[in-house]
N, C-alpha and C positions, 0 to 999 in steps of 0.2 A: 257617898253613892247610895242611891235609894235601893234598899234591899227588898224589892218586891219580886214577884214571879218572873217578870221580864229579866231582872238582873241575874237571877239564878240561871236562867237559860243562856243568857249572854256569856256568863262566866264559863259555862260548860262548853259553849262554842269556841270561846277564846282559847281555852286550854287545848282543844283539838287543833285549832289553827296554829297555835304556837308550836305544837309538836310537828305539825305538817310543814310549816315554813317559818321556823323560829328565827330569832336574831342570830347573826353571826356571833359566835362566842368571842369574848375578849381575847385578842391575839396576845400571846405571851410577850410582855413588854421587855425591853432591854433597859439598862440603867439610863441611857440617854433619853429614852422615851419618858421615863418617870420624871427626869429632870426637866423635860420640856412641858410635861403635863402639870406639874405642881409649881405654884408660885407662893413661896413663903418669905416672910420678912422678919429678920432678927430684931431690928430696931427701926422704928419709923423715923422719917425725916420731915422737917417742916416743909410745907407746900410753898411754892413760889407765891409772891405777893399778889399776883393777879387772880389767884384762886381763893384767897383767904375770905373775902366777903361772901362768896358763894358757899364755901364750906361751913362758915359760921351760921348761915341761914338755915342749915339742916340740923335739927336737934331731935333727940329721942322724945323729949317732952311734947313738942308740937306734933311730931309724927304720931304719937299715941292719941293726942287730942283729935286729930283728923280721922284716924282709924276708928276711934270710938264712935264717931257719928256715922261713918260710912258703913260700919258693921252693926249698927244699932237695930233694935227691933222695929223702930219707926220705919225703916227702909225695907222691911219685910223680905230680906234676902236678895234685893236688886235683880229680880228676874227680868229677862229680856221682855221689852214691851209692857212693862208694868209701871204702876204709879210709883213704886219704890225706886225703880231705876231712874225714873224721871226726877224724883226728888234728889237722888244722888248726883244726877247730871247737873241740875241747877246749882247744887252746892259746889261742885267742882268749877263750874263756870264763874260763880261768884268769887272764888278764890283766885282764879286766873285773872279776872278783871281787877281785883284788889291789888295784885302784884304787878299789874301793868303788862300782862301778857295779852297780845292782841287776839281777837277772835279769828278763827281760820275755818269756820264752817260755811254753811250755805249763805248765799245772798238772799235777802228777803224778796218775796215776789213783788213786782211792781203793782201798785194799787191804782186802779182807775179812778179818776177824779169825778166827784159829783158834789154839786153845791146847791143847797136849798135856796130857792128864791131866784133862780136864773143861772145863766152861764156866763157871767161877766168876765170871769178870769179866775185862774187858779192861784191859790196861795203857793209860794215857792216851797217845794218839798226839800226836806233835809237830805243831804247826801246819803245814799244807801251804803250801809256797812254790813259786813258779814256778821253772822251770829256765831256762837260757840258750838253750834250743833250741825252735824251732817246727818240729815234725816233721809230715810229710805224705807221702802215697803218690803215686808216679808210675807210669805204665805205660811199660814198656820194650819197644820193638818192634825186632825184628832180622830179618835174612834175608828182607827184603821183595822180592817179585817182582811186577811189573805187566805185564799183557797187555791190549792194546787189540784188540778184535775189531770189524771193520766189516762191516756187512751193507748191500749196495746192490742195489736192484731197478730193472730197466729192461726194458721190452718183455716183461714176463711172466717174465723170468729173474731169479733172485736169486743174487748172488755173495756169498761170505763168506770173509774172510781175517783171520788173527790176526797181530798185530805185537807184538814183545817189547821192553820197555824195555832200553836199553843196547845193543840190536842194531839195531832199526828206528827208534827215536826216543829222545830224551834222557829218561831216567827219573830218579826220585828227587828231583824238585823240581816246583814249580808245582801242588801239590795232589794229584798222583797219584804213586804209588810212593814216597811219603814215609813210609809206614808204616801208614796206616790200613787195616786188613784189611776186605775186603768188595768188593762190586761194584755198579755202577750201569749200567743199560741205559736209553737214552733216545733219542728222535728228535733230529735235528740241524737247527739253524737257522744259515744263513749270514748274517753281519751286515756283510759288507764289511770296512771298517777298524774297525767298532765305535764310530764317533764320533757323538755326539749334540750338535750345536752349532746349535740353532735360530737363534741370533743371526746366524749366517753363512749361513742358508738351507740347511744341510746336516745332515740328521738321519737316520742309517742305522738307528736303533732305533725310529723312529716306527711305531706300529701293530703292533709285534711283541710277542708274549708269550714271554718267555724262561724263565719259571719252569718248572723241572723238565726243561729241555732242555739238550742239549750245544751250546754256542755255538762256531762256527767263524769265525775272523776273521784278517785280515792284520795284521801288526805295522805300526808307524809310522802315517803319515797320508797322504792323497792330495795330490799336488802339492808335494812337498818342494822340487823344483827348478823349479817352475812358478809364476811370479808371478800367473797367472790363477786359481790355486786360491782358493776362498772362504776357506780357512784362512790365506791370506797377506794378507788385506785390512787387518788392523790389526796394530800391534806386539804387542798383548796376545795375539792369536791366534797369531802367529808364535812368540812366546816359549813359548806353551802347547804347541803341537803340533810345532814344529821347533826345539827348543833344541839348542845345541851340547852334545855329549857331554862330561861332566866328565872331568877328567884328574887323576891323582895325588892330591894332598891334597884337591882338591875332591870327588872321588868318595868318598874315605874319610869326609870330614866329612858328606857327605850321608847315608852309611850310619850314622854315629854320632850324628846328631842335628841336623844343619844343615837348611837349607831343603829341604822335601820336594818331590818332583816330582809333577806331575799324572800319575795312573795310570788310564788308560782301562779297564784290566782290573778294577781295584778298583771303578770305577763300574758296570761290567757285573755284577760279582759281587753288588752290592746288589739286583739285579733277580731273584735267586734261581735262576740256572741250576744244573743238576746238575753241570756241569763246563765248562771253557773250554779250547779248543785253538787254537793260533795257528800260522800259517805265516809265516815270515820274508818280509817284503815284498821285501827285496833278498837276494841270495844264491841258492844252489842246494842241491839235496839232497846233492850231493857234499860240501858244507861240513859238513853234519851228520855224514855217515858218516866223513869225515876226522877230525872231532873225536872221534867215538866210538871210532875205531880207533887213536888216538894211543898210542904206547908211549914213555914217557918214560925217559930214562937216569938212573940214580941220581946223586945229588948229595950231597956232604958237608953242604952248607948246607941243602938242602931234601930230606930223605929221602922216598922213596916207600914207603908202608906199605900193604901189602895186607891190610886187616882189614875184616871185614864191618861195614857202617855200622849204627849203632844210633840209635834216635830215642826221646826221652822226651817224655811229655805229662802234664799234670796229671790225676790220676784223680778223677773225681767233681766236677769244677769246670767251670762253664760256659765254653765256648770253650777248654777245656784242650788240645785237639789242634791249635790254630791256630799255636802257637809264634810265631816272629818272622817267618814267611814272609808272612802276610797273603794277600790275593788275588793269584793269579798264574796264568799260563797255561802249559800244557805245549806245547813247540814240537814240531810234527809235520812230516813231510816233505810235499812237494808230491805225491808218490806216494799218500800216505794221503788227503790232501785231495781229490785228483782222483777217488779211488774214492768218497768221500762225495758228490761232485758228479756222479757218473755219470748219475744220473737226469735231470739238467738238460741233458746233452749238451754241457756246456762245462767247460773246465778252470779252475783257480784263476787262471792267468795271463790267460786270456781275460776273466774277470770283472773282474780287476784293471784290465786295459786299458780296459774300458768305463767304469769309475769314473773313471779318470784322464783320459779323453777328455771325458766329459760332466759330471763332478762331480755326478752324480745317483746315489742309492742303487740297488743291485741286490739288496738284502737279500730273503731269502725262506726259508720252511721248505723243507727238502730232502725232497721226497716220496720214500718208499722207502728213505731212509737212516737207519740206526740205528748206534749205537756202544755197545759194552759195555766198561767199564773195570773190570778185576778185579785185586785185589791180594791176595796171600797173604803171611803173615808169621808169625813166632813172637812171642809176647807173654809178659810176666811183670810182676809188681808189685815195685817196689823202694821203699825208704823213704829219704827225704832230709830235710835240715834246714836252716833258716836259723838264724843266731846273732843273738840279740836281747838288748840291755841297755837300761836306762833310768836317767836321772838326773832326779829329781823337781824340778819348778819351785819357786821360792821364794815365789810369790804364791799365797795361799790359794784364789783363784778361777781365776786363769789357769793354774795347774798342771794343770788338767784339759783344757788344749789342748796339742798335741804337735807338735814339729818332728822329722822323721826324717832321720838322716844315714846314707847307705847306699853300698855298693859290692858288686860281685859278687866272691865269694871263690873260685869254681870256676875251673878251667881245663880243658885238654884231656886231662890224664891221661898214662898210659904206654901206648905202642903198641910192641909188640915190645921191642927194646932201647933205644928212644928215650924219654926223659922230657921232656915239655913243661912246664918248670918254671913258666912264666908269671910271671916276676918283675915285668915291667911290666904285663902283662895277666893278672890284675889284682891281683897281690900288692901292687903300689904303692898302688892305690886302697884296698885293704882296710887296709893299714897306715895310710893317711891317716885312715880312719874311727877306727881305734884311737887315733891321735894326738889327734884331737878329743875322744874319750871321756876320755882321760887328762887333757887340758887343762881340760875343764870340771869333771872330778872334782877337779882341783888348785885350782880357783878358789875362794877363800874364800866368795864370794857367788855363788849360782847364778842363772841367768836366770829370769825370771818363769814362763816356760812350761817344761813338761817336754821333755826331749830324748831321743829313742829312737835307739839305735845298732844298725845292721843290717848283717850280712854275708850276702849272698844266695847261695843255691845255684842252679845250673841256668841262669845267664844265657847261657852258651855254647850251651845247648840250646833257647833261645827265651824268655829272660827269666822262667823258670818260677818261681823263688823269689820274686821281687818281685811277680809277677802273683798268686801265691798269697796273699801278704800283703795286697795291695790288695783282694782279694776276701774275705779272712778276717783282717781286721786285729785285732791284739791291743788296740789303742786305736782309737776310732771314726774313720773317715775324715773324717766331717764336723767332727771336732774337730782334724784334722791340718792345720796352717796352712802347712806348707811342707816341701820335701824337697831335700836336697843330695846330689848324686851325684858320685862319683869313678870315673873309668875311665881307666887308663893315664896316670899323672901323674909318671912318673919319667924320661922320656927328653927331653933338651933338643933344640930345633931346632938344625940347623947352618945355615951361611950360605946354602947352596943352597935348603934347605927354606923358610927364612924368606923368601927372595926370591920364591919361588912364592906363598907365603901373602900377601905384601904386594901382589901384582899387583892384587887387587881394590880396594885403597885408592889406586891410582894416579890421582888426580884433581888438577886444577890447584889449587894452594894448599895441598895436603896434604903436599908433598914434605918439608918440614922436620920435620913431625910423624912421618912414616913413617921417616925416617932415624934417629930416636931409638930405635926399637924394637930391643931386644937379643935375639939368638937364644937365649942360655942361659936367659932368664927370660920368654920368650914363652909365654903360656898362652891357649887358647881357652876361652871361657865361654859356654855356651848357657843361656838363661834365659827364663822366662815374662814376656812383655811386660805392662806395666800393673801390675807388682808392685814392692815396695820393693827387690827384689834388686839391681838395677843401681845405685841410689843408695847402698845399704849397701856394695856391693862397691867402689865408687869411694872412699867415705869410709874404709873399712878398709884400702884399698891404700896410703893415705898412711903407714901404719905398717909395711908389708911391702915395697913397691917392686917388684912384679911388673909385667910389661908385658901387660896383659889386652886381649883382643879379644872384644867382646860380639857374640853373635848372638841376636836377639830372636825368639821364637816366640809365636804367638797362644795365648791360654789354651785349655787342653784339647788342645794339639798338642805331642806330644813328638817323634815320628819317630825314625828311627835305631835302632841295635841296642844300646841300653843301658837300664839299669833306670829311668831317669827317665821312659821311655815308659809304664811301668806306673802311675806316679803321675799323669802327665798324663791318662791314660785315665779316671781317677776325679776329674779336675778339681782336683788338688792342684798348686799352683805349684811350680816347681823351679828350681834353679841347678845346672849340670853343668860340671865342670872336666875338661879334657883337655890333655895336653902333646903331644909329637910322636909320630907313628906312623912306625916304621922298618921296614926289611926283615926284622927279627926277629919281626914280628907273626905269631903262631900258628906259630912255629918252635921247635925245641928250643934254638935259640940265644938265646931270650929269657931271659937269665940275670942274676943279681944283680950280676955284675961290671960290667955295662954301664949300670947306673942311676946317677942322681945323687941321693944322699941329701939334698943341700942343696936341690934342687928340690922333692922330696917334702915336706921340712920346711917350706919357704916356702909351698907350696900348702896344706899342712895348717894352718899358722898363719893364712893368709888365710881358709880355711874356718872355723876356730875363731871368728875375729872376726865373720865374716858370720853364722854360726849363732847365736852369743851375742847379737849385736845384734838379729837378726830375732826370736829367741825372747824377747827382753827388752823388746820394744816395748810 
């Protein structure tokens, strides 16, 4: 992760947001829950004959050979829409072709005929065949600047003042200053904490029309430390509004696909406001200014790179500018909030105190208050590509159904003299997809259903490649029966990391089971509940011997920042593998020398068996 000024401000805002609407704490497990979540194997069993050729095609040696090229300096970090990514794409396409995997990308454009010397007749053209690339356009936005102008009227007098992102408030996240050029001017409505919980007799949104307005709210929830709060009445309400902030691995897994938090801002966004601005419930304006003014010292491990931030979005695709941010609120200072509230004669802290004392809403439209949010930027069109291949199913009818195996191929690119090679993130997952393609191609009998292999672009920019495919599928989504996702499958857990991960399984009776988990082979697996994935993964693990930890998500819910979310959004069930997250995440130090080829190979073999079995049902 690039540790520049923007990142510092983003972390500050994230910490506020996590306290405001953090993830639900892990529910206290029972013994049967632990037994369902963990899949351990005492002794592996030989695989059935039909799988042997595929399993033998996946080796640690060849895995590392592929990854060494994919994460080499020559490819300059495989940034989206870069020469390095194109080189990586051509390399993957050449491997797929060598293994006999058919291209599944675009059909070439028909070429008009022209013949020198007259128009006697055309030479017959060769049949048109697909390429290995699905190409599409993205909008690139750079040099963004956001200004918020507040107009406040009181007693016949009107005050106007402008505030600049990065100077007066944290810009570049939360829906403003993220790159979308334009402006919005709207009246302001104050919604207190923005909580609508009728079951607790506390509804701050009741009777308000938020559509087209700018919503001002406080982060967190009222009565965090007050047992008399209506939001403290039940355990469910406490878990929803006052969860413990996630730490370490828990925070990362939440971001990458684990259980998702309740997000009051996302709920407010559904009501159609023009924008949402938030004031930190706890803290001071000085905290924001201190974060904005931080000057970090250079570090060999985490270089500071002063490069203008660029943002990509899908061009001509519904929701193309949403990226992976979703609904969020820009954090403003109390100084800004108090100017908006000037017409009420009260400050944000005075209104907060009223709510905390009475636990009754003080929400209201702010008479005479207007806010304008204006962003200017530079824009350009760039062309990007996904890599796609397919192996046709063996059943005459079921071959028209498809299972997709995918991983993001892009990383962070080259910044100044630093190359972010992305060996683990996500060269490892991409090589895992290639391993499965090679394994199925080597299998003498193919699964009944067709299998599509995809290396996505633009995941680091907001899941763009997989989102484009989900909305513009080569093969019908309603015929897509499942999706396997790999992201960061090369770094083993160490003892300390494993101990933290095992804390959630610390329930009476599970001690002996938990002690058997081995750090080098521990892998987290997120999957759609109510599907065959868990049963198949357990069965196939008898032949591989990984230590798997399942997290079950409701159908249609992906969550987190990886490409499984794009398929969950169109109701395709998924299974998603991930190994350890280390301090090399999003750093130039994420290099091939630190990965485990054996771990990638084992996860690839398990994925091969799971995909084959699912597609062969």
